[in-house]
Legacy VTK file of the C-alpha trace (Angstrom):
# vtk DataFile Version 3.0
C-alpha trace
ASCII
DATASET POLYDATA
POINTS 205 float
13.293 54.733 -52.158
12.226 53.889 -48.783
12.717 50.926 -45.950
10.001 52.303 -44.208
7.533 49.953 -42.544
4.363 50.520 -43.462
2.804 50.659 -40.479
-0.392 51.618 -40.837
-1.502 49.879 -44.071
-0.367 46.512 -41.956
-2.729 47.106 -39.196
-5.355 48.267 -41.382
-4.337 45.324 -43.768
-4.195 42.597 -40.331
-8.159 43.669 -38.911
-9.517 43.574 -42.351
-8.420 39.970 -42.860
-9.553 38.534 -39.408
-13.089 39.979 -39.561
-12.138 37.883 -43.333
-11.192 34.436 -41.386
-13.859 35.047 -38.638
-17.100 35.423 -40.413
-15.459 31.823 -41.613
-14.995 30.508 -38.726
-18.273 30.884 -37.350
-20.148 30.055 -40.536
-18.050 27.205 -40.647
-19.254 26.149 -36.988
-22.673 26.483 -37.460
-22.319 24.371 -40.744
-21.197 21.616 -38.350
-23.468 22.186 -35.558
-26.077 21.301 -37.901
-23.706 18.302 -40.069
-23.190 16.229 -36.667
-27.003 17.025 -36.163
-28.293 15.000 -38.991
-25.721 12.370 -39.172
-26.441 8.984 -38.866
-22.666 7.874 -38.241
-22.016 10.360 -36.164
-17.971 8.894 -34.937
-17.345 9.583 -38.347
-18.429 13.187 -38.865
-17.309 13.963 -35.310
-13.643 13.282 -36.493
-14.293 14.681 -39.789
-15.717 17.914 -39.616
-12.869 18.429 -36.642
-10.397 17.352 -39.703
-11.611 19.308 -42.410
-12.097 22.416 -39.294
-8.180 22.595 -38.896
-6.853 21.824 -42.470
-8.782 25.038 -42.931
-8.139 27.297 -40.384
-4.462 26.880 -41.285
-4.998 27.526 -44.900
-6.534 30.039 -44.035
-3.951 31.749 -41.425
-1.563 31.038 -43.789
-3.228 32.461 -46.336
-3.953 35.714 -45.293
-0.098 35.710 -43.559
0.888 35.721 -46.834
-1.412 38.726 -47.751
-0.335 40.870 -44.931
3.540 39.989 -46.089
2.433 41.459 -49.628
1.468 44.630 -48.343
4.697 45.326 -45.684
6.596 44.977 -48.815
7.844 41.890 -49.357
10.187 42.092 -45.867
9.835 42.384 -42.310
10.958 41.608 -38.994
9.978 38.677 -37.091
8.358 40.552 -34.145
6.899 42.951 -36.993
5.152 39.396 -38.338
4.302 38.217 -35.061
2.226 41.237 -33.762
-0.224 41.698 -37.316
-0.644 37.907 -37.890
-1.577 38.174 -33.766
-3.716 40.817 -34.495
-5.469 38.592 -37.228
-5.807 35.691 -35.150
-6.664 37.418 -32.084
-10.474 39.203 -33.828
-11.182 36.405 -35.771
-11.439 34.671 -32.281
-13.617 37.916 -31.500
-15.790 37.021 -33.506
-16.485 33.344 -34.013
-16.336 32.484 -30.098
-18.708 35.635 -29.609
-20.702 34.774 -32.291
-21.285 31.182 -31.548
-22.395 32.043 -28.241
-24.436 33.985 -29.322
-25.916 31.719 -32.313
-26.074 28.955 -29.517
-28.016 31.612 -26.800
-30.785 31.950 -29.985
-31.139 28.641 -31.352
-29.614 25.822 -28.689
-31.271 23.337 -29.739
-28.872 21.899 -32.443
-25.857 22.102 -30.004
-27.261 20.261 -27.877
-28.515 17.207 -29.195
-24.953 17.177 -30.782
-23.593 16.787 -27.121
-26.730 14.649 -25.645
-24.939 12.566 -29.043
-21.417 13.747 -27.817
-22.878 12.250 -24.232
-23.560 9.048 -25.588
-20.530 7.948 -27.942
-18.265 9.344 -25.090
-20.164 6.732 -23.372
-19.669 4.094 -25.803
-16.360 4.379 -26.493
-15.798 4.172 -22.518
-17.988 0.968 -22.197
-15.366 -0.597 -25.036
-11.855 0.166 -23.038
-13.193 -1.157 -20.650
-13.251 2.003 -18.525
-14.903 1.225 -14.807
-18.959 3.056 -13.877
-16.545 6.099 -11.989
-14.605 7.539 -14.949
-17.964 6.761 -17.141
-19.899 9.429 -14.640
-17.357 12.224 -14.880
-16.727 11.996 -18.117
-20.002 12.667 -18.133
-21.030 14.567 -15.545
-17.975 17.662 -16.984
-19.575 17.108 -20.330
-23.471 18.415 -18.755
-22.228 20.715 -16.957
-20.977 22.498 -20.737
-23.903 21.495 -21.647
-26.067 23.016 -19.630
-23.789 26.437 -19.841
-24.299 26.486 -23.051
-28.226 26.438 -22.668
-27.636 30.397 -22.417
-25.402 33.487 -22.330
-22.537 33.395 -21.012
-20.307 36.623 -20.929
-17.908 34.628 -18.675
-17.930 31.516 -20.721
-16.924 32.597 -23.252
-14.435 35.623 -22.290
-12.352 32.249 -20.039
-13.147 30.169 -23.492
-11.836 33.514 -25.739
-8.626 33.251 -22.858
-8.099 30.247 -23.874
-8.489 29.775 -27.449
-5.823 33.574 -27.753
-2.727 31.737 -25.953
-3.334 29.086 -28.308
-3.707 31.468 -31.205
-0.697 33.117 -30.014
1.582 30.276 -30.478
0.408 29.100 -33.519
1.567 32.991 -34.084
4.565 32.578 -33.661
5.363 29.414 -35.799
3.906 31.928 -38.202
5.813 34.096 -38.040
8.370 32.438 -37.877
8.085 31.238 -41.078
6.832 33.848 -43.249
9.558 36.385 -41.434
11.587 37.779 -44.252
14.609 40.286 -42.778
15.038 43.575 -45.705
18.565 42.352 -47.039
21.778 44.680 -45.935
22.404 45.289 -50.259
18.759 47.198 -50.293
19.074 49.239 -47.273
22.383 50.272 -48.049
21.086 51.530 -51.354
17.769 53.168 -49.747
20.059 55.109 -47.194
22.211 56.598 -50.318
19.090 57.452 -52.116
18.195 59.318 -49.568
21.023 61.699 -49.186
21.283 61.912 -51.964
17.818 63.792 -51.999
17.510 64.639 -49.498
15.275 67.319 -49.655
12.684 63.765 -50.374
9.259 63.107 -47.873
10.199 59.509 -47.033
6.841 58.798 -45.377
LINES 1 206
205 0 1 2 3 4 5 6 7 8 9 10 11 12 13 14 15 16 17 18 19 20 21 22 23 24 25 26 27 28 29 30 31 32 33 34 35 36 37 38 39 40 41 42 43 44 45 46 47 48 49 50 51 52 53 54 55 56 57 58 59 60 61 62 63 64 65 66 67 68 69 70 71 72 73 74 75 76 77 78 79 80 81 82 83 84 85 86 87 88 89 90 91 92 93 94 95 96 97 98 99 100 101 102 103 104 105 106 107 108 109 110 111 112 113 114 115 116 117 118 119 120 121 122 123 124 125 126 127 128 129 130 131 132 133 134 135 136 137 138 139 140 141 142 143 144 145 146 147 148 149 150 151 152 153 154 155 156 157 158 159 160 161 162 163 164 165 166 167 168 169 170 171 172 173 174 175 176 177 178 179 180 181 182 183 184 185 186 187 188 189 190 191 192 193 194 195 196 197 198 199 200 201 202 203 204
């Protein structure tokens, strides 16, 4: 019996799970764009789709983090949990962000329609709360700038988006690591050491 942390196995599983999450998130992004293009009530649909997206993302992260801990043998320290959970989420970000950027570059029309609806919704919302024309023009200008950037694949903008998302996911990884860390009990480590010393010829790798 050994208490050696299975680093290679957990890293491999982190990469695999990250790919799974990235592909699922990419598909959800594409589906949500087409859903928003065709809905009549854009406001309600955007709220519902955003809420569902975050709920599903959190559920995926929690589920695959629990699978990682199982591969680790049920026990891992906070630093080990943080390292592999963040690796998993970082890979998912790379796949989903770059995949979405390529999709928008190849097929920009749906995203442009969504942005047009977003601009109209923003104007209506700001007018309803009594915002002045200067504030409305400023918000609309920002949205139009973003829309223009999405018309073609921009490596710089994509990397910027990935960087911002990675920072947020690192914070999320800290939370998940704190939740899923499980230190090996001292008595189990003592039993492991006793077994190893009793059989020094055993290969503990």
